[in-house]
N, C-alpha and C positions, 0 to 999 in steps of 0.2 A: 822247712823243708822242700826239696824242690820234688815234686811227681814226676816221675818219668813216663812219658807219653810213647806210646809205639812210636814207629815210622809208616808213615799209608805208602801203600805201592801205588807209585802213581804209571799208568799208563796210557801210552800216547795213542792218541786214534790214528790209524792212515789216511792219507791224504788224500786217496783211491778212493774212502767211503766220504770221504769231507762234500770232494767234489760232484760225487752222485749224488750225495742231500742237496748239497746248491742249486746241481741242474733239476733238481723237482721244483724250485720254488716258482709260482706262477701266482698271479694276482688273485686267487683264493687264499694263498696261505703267504704269502708275501705282508710285512709288517705295515702299518699304516701310519702309525707315527713312533717317529723315531728322534731320538734326542744323541747327538754324536757330544760328546767334553771332548775337547781336544782334536776336534776331527779336520784342524785346517791344514794339517801336514801327515807326511808318514803314513803309517797303518790305517788311520782314522778316517785321512781324506782319501785313500785309496778304497775301502773299505762302504765306507760314505759314495763314490764314483759309482761302484760296482752293483752297489743298492739300486741306487737311481737309475742306473741303468740297465737293470730288470725291465724297465716301462712300464712298470704296475704303477697305483697310485700311492702316494707315499708322500705324508709331510714329514722331513728331516730340521731337527731343529740343530742348528750349528754351534755350539760356546766355544767362545773364543777369547782372547783377551785383544784389549783396544787396538794396539798396534798392528794385531793380522786383521783385520776387517780390511782396510782400502785394498791389500793385495789377494785378500778373500773372495771379493764381490764380481770377480770375472772368472771364476769356478761356478758361483752361483747361479751367476748366469750363462755359464755353459752346459752345466746341467740338467738346468731347466731347458733349455733350448733340445738336449738331445732327449727329455721326456716331457711333455707338456704334460703330462699326468701328474708330475712331482711339484712340491711346492717347498722349496730350501728356504729356512728364514735364521737369518743372522741373529743372535744372542750373544752380545757383551758381556766378561764376565772373568773377574780373576779366581777360579775355582779353589785356590790357595788360599784365600782368606774363608773363614766359614758364615762371617755376617754375607758374601758374596755367592757362597753356594745355598743359605737361605733364599738369597734375594732372586736369584734364578729359578728355584724350583718354584718360590709362591708365581712366577710369573707364568711358566711354564703350566703351573696346574691350575691356572685360571684362564687360559687356553684349549686344556685337554682336560678329559673327565679319566685317562688312561695314556699310558703309552706302550708300546710293544714292543718296544728295543730299546736298550741304554748300550750305549758301545762308549767305554770312560778311557782312552788315553790322552792324557794329558802327561804333556812333556815338560817337566819339574826338573831340574837337577843341578843345586846350587852347589857348589865345591865348596863353600865357606864354615859348614857348620853351621850349626844355631843359628835361625834367624829369628829375630823380633818382628812380629806381624801384630796388626791392629786388632786384630781377634786372638781368639786361644783355643784351643794350647797352640803353643809356637810350631813352629816348622821345624821340624829333625830329620836330617838327613843325615847320610852316612854309614 
């Protein structure tokens, strides 16, 4: 039998409150180590740029696919020129494979004792349904 779970009421936070809180971020409250999974485009890239643009000390790991690295290198250079206290580090990986996720995590774990921000926005939308992968479970979409 199925158990009925009551719906949770979701309340949107007002954008004015978000902006007010974001404006209070400074050297003492900004993340020191951040990991961006899918930070090469879209909201991930915009958030990375805004975070680096704060001018605080930051080490940001950007996880992306091999084919994204060449086009993203100029972005890394631009971000680091805009904030000399920031270090943006490219980490190649295919996060749709569990073995790759483990490898990426192990690599970052050897370099950092902790992370302050994990930003996950990987873009993956195969429209063909189930796809076989080299790790399990298979990717299921739809």
